[in-house]
C-alpha positions, 0 to 999 in steps of 0.5 A: 071255530066255524069252517066253510068253503067258498062257492063258485058264486062267491058266497060261503057255505059253512061246513063244520063247527070245529071244537077239537084239536087246537094246540095252545100256540095255534089258538094264540096265533089265530087270535092275533091274526083274527084281531086284524081281520074282524068284520063284525061283532055280534053278541058272543060271535066275532066274524073275520074275513075269510082269508085263513086256510086250515086243515081238518080231519072228519069222520064223514060227510052228510048228504048236504055236504056238512062234516061230522066229528071234525078235528083241527089239524093245523093252519096253512098260512102259506096257502092262498084261499082258492075257493074250494074245500081244503078239508082232509079226510 
């Protein structure tokens, strides 16, 4: 899963590709929600509306603001997207 943040100009910046930390039930929940908010499909990628918030843990930030060695820590379904980085260190 690719995670990112919304910038003040309304555009989105990718921060990390998260591959670790997903529990089986979180994968199922994500897939069910994602089916309802698909915006585009291309080759092996599915784009969804950026409406979900999650918590991640990372080792460090790069100079460009990307995150290294990222692990998924859970969805925050009650949180409304605020356009800022919700990653946890």
